[in-house]
C-alpha positions as CSV (number, residue, x, y, z in Angstrom):
1,M,-145.0,88.8,2.3
2,I,-146.7,89.0,-1.1
3,Y,-146.5,92.4,-2.9
4,T,-148.4,93.2,-6.0
5,L,-147.3,96.1,-8.2
6,T,-149.8,97.9,-10.5
7,L,-148.1,100.8,-12.3
8,N,-151.3,101.8,-14.0
9,P,-154.3,101.4,-11.6
10,S,-157.8,102.3,-12.8
11,L,-161.3,103.0,-11.8
12,D,-163.2,100.3,-13.8
13,Y,-166.7,101.4,-14.7
14,H,-168.7,98.3,-15.8
15,V,-172.0,99.0,-17.6
16,W,-174.6,96.5,-18.9
17,V,-176.7,97.4,-21.9
18,R,-179.1,95.2,-23.9
19,R,-177.5,96.1,-27.2
20,L,-174.7,98.4,-28.2
21,T,-175.5,100.6,-31.2
22,A,-173.2,103.3,-32.4
23,G,-174.6,106.8,-32.6
24,T,-177.5,106.3,-30.2
25,I,-178.2,106.9,-26.5
26,H,-178.3,103.8,-24.3
27,E,-180.1,103.2,-21.1
28,V,-177.8,101.3,-18.7
29,E,-179.5,98.3,-17.2
30,K,-176.9,97.8,-14.5
31,E,-173.6,99.4,-13.4
32,W,-170.6,98.6,-11.2
33,K,-167.6,100.6,-10.2
34,D,-164.4,98.9,-8.9
35,P,-160.7,99.5,-8.5
36,G,-158.9,97.9,-11.4
37,G,-155.5,97.0,-12.7
38,K,-153.9,93.6,-12.9
39,G,-151.9,93.7,-9.7
40,I,-154.8,95.1,-7.8
41,N,-157.0,92.2,-9.1
42,V,-154.4,89.7,-7.9
43,S,-154.5,91.2,-4.4
44,K,-158.3,91.1,-4.4
45,V,-158.4,87.4,-5.4
46,L,-155.7,86.6,-2.8
47,K,-157.9,88.3,-0.2
48,I,-160.9,86.3,-1.2
49,L,-158.9,83.2,-0.9
50,G,-157.7,84.2,2.6
51,M,-154.2,85.3,1.8
52,E,-152.8,88.7,2.7
53,S,-150.8,90.9,0.3
54,T,-149.7,94.5,0.0
55,A,-150.7,96.5,-3.1
56,L,-148.1,98.9,-4.5
57,G,-148.5,101.4,-7.3
58,F,-149.4,105.0,-8.3
59,I,-152.8,106.7,-7.8
60,G,-154.0,110.3,-8.2
61,G,-157.0,112.6,-8.1
62,F,-160.6,111.7,-7.3
63,T,-160.3,108.4,-9.1
64,G,-157.2,107.5,-7.1
65,A,-159.1,108.4,-3.9
66,F,-161.8,106.0,-4.9
67,I,-159.3,103.2,-5.6
68,R,-157.7,103.8,-2.2
69,Q,-161.0,103.8,-0.4
70,Q,-162.3,100.6,-2.0
71,I,-159.0,98.8,-1.4
72,E,-159.2,99.7,2.2
73,L,-162.8,98.7,2.5
74,Q,-161.8,95.2,1.1
75,G,-159.2,95.0,3.9
76,I,-156.2,95.0,1.5
77,A,-153.0,96.6,2.7
78,H,-151.4,99.1,0.4
79,R,-148.6,101.6,0.0
80,F,-149.8,103.6,-2.9
81,I,-147.8,106.6,-4.1
82,Q,-149.8,109.8,-4.7
83,L,-149.7,111.6,-8.0
84,E,-151.1,115.0,-9.0
85,Q,-153.0,113.8,-12.1
86,D,-156.1,111.6,-11.9
87,S,-155.8,107.8,-12.2
88,R,-157.4,106.5,-15.4
89,I,-160.9,105.4,-15.9
90,N,-161.6,102.2,-17.9
91,I,-165.1,101.6,-19.3
92,K,-166.3,98.0,-19.7
93,V,-169.4,97.8,-21.8
94,K,-171.2,94.4,-21.6
95,A,-173.8,93.9,-24.4
96,E,-173.8,91.1,-27.0
97,T,-170.1,91.1,-26.6
98,E,-167.7,92.9,-24.2
99,T,-166.2,96.3,-25.3
100,D,-163.4,97.9,-23.4
101,L,-162.3,101.6,-23.4
102,S,-159.0,102.0,-21.6
103,G,-158.3,105.5,-20.3
104,R,-155.1,107.5,-20.4
105,S,-152.7,107.0,-17.6
106,P,-151.4,109.9,-15.4
107,E,-147.8,111.1,-15.7
108,I,-145.5,109.4,-13.3
109,T,-142.7,111.8,-12.2
110,K,-139.1,110.9,-11.5
111,A,-139.7,111.6,-7.9
112,A,-142.6,109.2,-7.7
113,L,-140.6,106.5,-9.5
114,N,-137.8,107.0,-7.0
115,E,-140.2,106.6,-4.2
116,L,-141.3,103.3,-5.6
117,F,-137.7,102.1,-5.9
118,N,-137.2,103.0,-2.2
119,Q,-140.3,100.9,-1.3
120,L,-139.0,98.0,-3.4
121,D,-135.6,98.2,-1.8
122,L,-137.2,97.2,1.5
123,L,-138.3,93.8,0.2
124,T,-136.3,90.9,1.5
125,A,-135.5,87.2,0.8
126,G,-138.6,85.1,0.7
127,D,-140.9,87.9,-0.4
128,V,-143.0,87.5,-3.6
129,L,-143.4,90.4,-6.0
130,V,-146.2,90.3,-8.7
131,L,-145.5,92.7,-11.5
132,A,-148.7,93.0,-13.5
133,G,-150.3,95.1,-16.2
134,S,-149.6,97.8,-18.7
135,V,-146.7,100.3,-18.5
136,P,-147.8,104.0,-18.5
137,D,-146.4,106.1,-21.4
138,S,-144.4,108.2,-19.0
139,L,-142.3,105.2,-17.9
140,P,-139.7,103.4,-20.0
141,E,-141.0,100.2,-21.6
142,D,-138.3,98.2,-19.9
143,I,-139.3,99.3,-16.4
144,Y,-140.1,95.8,-15.3
145,Q,-136.7,94.6,-16.3
146,T,-135.1,97.5,-14.4
147,I,-137.1,96.6,-11.3
148,M,-136.3,92.9,-11.6
149,N,-132.6,93.7,-12.1
150,R,-132.6,95.9,-9.0
151,L,-134.0,93.1,-6.9
152,D,-132.4,90.1,-8.5
153,H,-129.7,89.6,-5.8
154,K,-132.2,89.6,-2.9
155,G,-133.8,86.2,-3.2
156,I,-137.3,87.6,-4.1
157,R,-139.6,85.4,-6.2
158,M,-140.9,87.5,-9.1
159,I,-144.1,86.8,-11.1
160,L,-144.7,88.8,-14.3
161,D,-148.0,89.3,-16.1
162,A,-147.2,91.7,-18.9
163,K,-147.1,91.7,-22.7
164,G,-145.1,93.1,-25.6
165,K,-141.7,94.6,-25.0
166,A,-142.4,94.9,-21.3
167,L,-142.5,91.1,-21.2
168,L,-139.7,90.5,-23.8
169,H,-137.2,92.7,-21.9
170,S,-137.8,90.9,-18.6
171,L,-137.3,87.3,-19.6
172,S,-133.5,87.6,-19.3
173,V,-133.9,88.3,-15.5
174,N,-135.4,84.8,-15.0
175,P,-138.8,85.5,-13.6
176,F,-140.2,82.7,-11.5
177,L,-143.5,82.7,-13.5
178,I,-144.9,84.6,-16.5
179,K,-148.6,84.3,-17.5
180,P,-149.3,85.5,-21.1
181,N,-152.5,84.6,-22.9
182,H,-152.2,82.9,-26.2
183,H,-152.4,86.2,-28.1
184,E,-149.6,87.7,-26.0
185,L,-147.4,84.6,-26.4
186,G,-147.9,84.7,-30.1
187,D,-147.1,88.4,-30.3
188,L,-143.8,87.7,-28.4
189,F,-142.7,85.5,-31.3
190,G,-144.6,87.0,-34.2
191,V,-146.9,84.0,-34.7
192,A,-150.5,83.1,-34.2
193,V,-150.9,80.5,-31.3
194,A,-154.1,78.7,-32.1
195,S,-153.9,75.4,-30.1
196,P,-152.6,74.0,-26.8
197,V,-149.8,72.1,-28.7
198,Q,-148.6,75.4,-30.3
199,A,-148.8,77.1,-26.9
200,V,-146.6,74.5,-25.4
201,E,-144.1,74.9,-28.2
202,Y,-143.7,78.6,-27.8
203,A,-144.0,78.6,-24.0
204,A,-140.9,76.3,-24.1
205,K,-139.1,79.0,-26.1
206,A,-140.0,81.5,-23.4
207,V,-138.4,79.1,-20.9
208,E,-135.3,78.9,-23.0
209,M,-135.2,82.7,-22.9
210,G,-135.2,82.8,-19.1
211,A,-138.6,82.2,-17.6
212,E,-138.7,79.5,-14.9
213,N,-142.4,78.7,-15.4
214,V,-144.8,79.7,-18.1
215,I,-148.6,79.5,-17.8
216,V,-150.5,80.3,-21.0
217,S,-154.3,80.9,-20.8
218,L,-156.2,79.7,-23.9
219,A,-159.7,80.9,-23.2
220,G,-162.1,78.0,-23.9
221,E,-159.2,75.7,-24.8
222,G,-157.9,75.7,-21.2
223,A,-154.3,76.5,-20.5
224,V,-150.8,75.1,-20.6
225,M,-147.9,75.2,-18.2
226,V,-144.3,74.6,-19.2
227,N,-141.0,74.6,-17.3
228,K,-137.6,73.0,-17.9
229,E,-138.7,69.6,-16.6
230,R,-142.3,69.2,-17.8
231,A,-145.2,70.5,-19.9
232,Y,-148.8,70.2,-19.0
233,I,-152.1,70.9,-20.8
234,A,-155.2,71.7,-18.8
235,R,-158.6,70.9,-20.4
236,I,-161.6,72.7,-19.0
237,P,-165.3,71.9,-19.2
238,Q,-167.6,73.9,-21.5
239,M,-168.9,76.9,-19.6
240,K,-170.8,80.1,-20.4
241,V,-168.4,83.0,-20.0
242,V,-170.0,85.9,-18.1
243,N,-167.0,88.0,-17.4
244,S,-163.5,87.7,-18.9
245,I,-162.2,90.7,-16.9
246,G,-159.8,89.4,-14.2
247,A,-159.8,85.7,-15.3
248,G,-156.0,85.8,-16.0
249,D,-155.3,87.7,-12.8
250,S,-157.3,85.0,-10.9
251,M,-155.0,82.4,-12.5
252,V,-152.0,84.2,-11.2
253,A,-153.5,84.5,-7.7
254,G,-154.7,80.9,-7.7
255,F,-151.3,79.6,-8.7
256,L,-149.6,81.7,-6.0
257,Y,-152.1,80.7,-3.4
258,A,-151.8,77.0,-4.1
259,Y,-148.0,77.1,-4.5
260,T,-147.5,78.8,-1.2
261,Q,-149.7,76.1,0.4
262,E,-146.9,73.7,-0.7
263,R,-149.0,71.9,-3.3
264,S,-147.2,70.3,-6.2
265,N,-146.7,72.2,-9.5
266,T,-149.4,70.1,-11.1
267,E,-152.0,70.8,-8.3
268,A,-151.0,74.5,-8.2
269,F,-151.6,74.7,-12.0
270,R,-154.9,72.9,-11.7
271,F,-156.0,75.3,-8.9
272,A,-154.9,78.3,-11.1
273,V,-157.0,77.1,-14.0
274,A,-160.0,76.5,-11.8
275,A,-159.6,80.0,-10.3
276,G,-159.5,81.6,-13.8
277,S,-162.4,79.6,-15.0
278,A,-164.5,80.4,-11.9
279,T,-164.0,84.1,-12.4
280,A,-164.9,83.8,-16.1
281,I,-168.4,82.3,-15.2
282,S,-169.0,84.9,-12.4
283,E,-169.9,88.6,-12.5
284,G,-167.3,89.2,-9.8
285,F,-164.2,87.2,-8.9
286,C,-163.8,83.5,-8.0
287,T,-164.4,82.1,-4.6
288,H,-163.4,78.9,-2.9
289,E,-166.9,77.6,-3.5
290,T,-166.8,78.2,-7.3
291,I,-163.2,77.0,-7.6
292,N,-164.0,73.8,-5.7
293,R,-167.0,73.2,-8.0
294,I,-164.8,73.3,-11.1
295,L,-161.7,71.6,-9.8
296,P,-162.8,68.0,-10.3
297,H,-163.5,68.8,-13.9
298,I,-160.1,70.2,-14.8
299,I,-158.2,67.5,-16.7
300,I,-154.4,67.8,-16.6
301,Q,-152.4,66.0,-19.3
302,E,-148.6,65.7,-19.1
303,L,-146.7,65.8,-22.4
């Protein structure tokens, strides 16, 4: 079974305005409300691709009720833990450029955290756990490392999509896959990663620190994948980006989908890049149709 863990779910409020001008009232041309959070996005894309998963995490208040309702309407299994405070609201303003306002997360109590640990203790060998997204202020910044250490002996394949210290602390536990973008990879080493070749160089350092596989998304420059045996660069066609929200999560879901179909690492990487690109050119998430349209145009180069 595949499990996705989102410590900090959100109600994402997307609004479209013609032009964003500070200090004025704007008339919204279009709006869309959706449950958000990186792990939840991975579960949504897996569902679209025809693969089941169970979403884990913390929700609370009227916003949490919305998240639960929408996840159930999409047919995604969940074991959310209820909090007293409201889940956060993230506002995504789409005008000439995208502007994001990330809301404050609710407090996660010790009792709620222990309930999560009890859930995770039920995972068994062969399960996959995707740990994705930001860490709420009320939890220690090394919480992902704590979770991975707790499960390390059980034969569970763990995928991590995090940044900063949450990512740094977890590399020593040998995650199966990490997926930073080029900014997050650069922040990990205190450098600016500006090209695929640089991304390969620093992804290799992350492998040396413990990650089994590293996929780095590079926006319009494509992506790279590095492990102990090989390094690949994926080139993508020029495309008009409509929506960058969820593109990285679609890459994680796409890789996981293809990998569990017993495709080669190269083909799983190609599918992941196509899934991320398909989401980027769509107002929603990728589909098999949009992925298959892009797949033939993804060029994989082995270094």
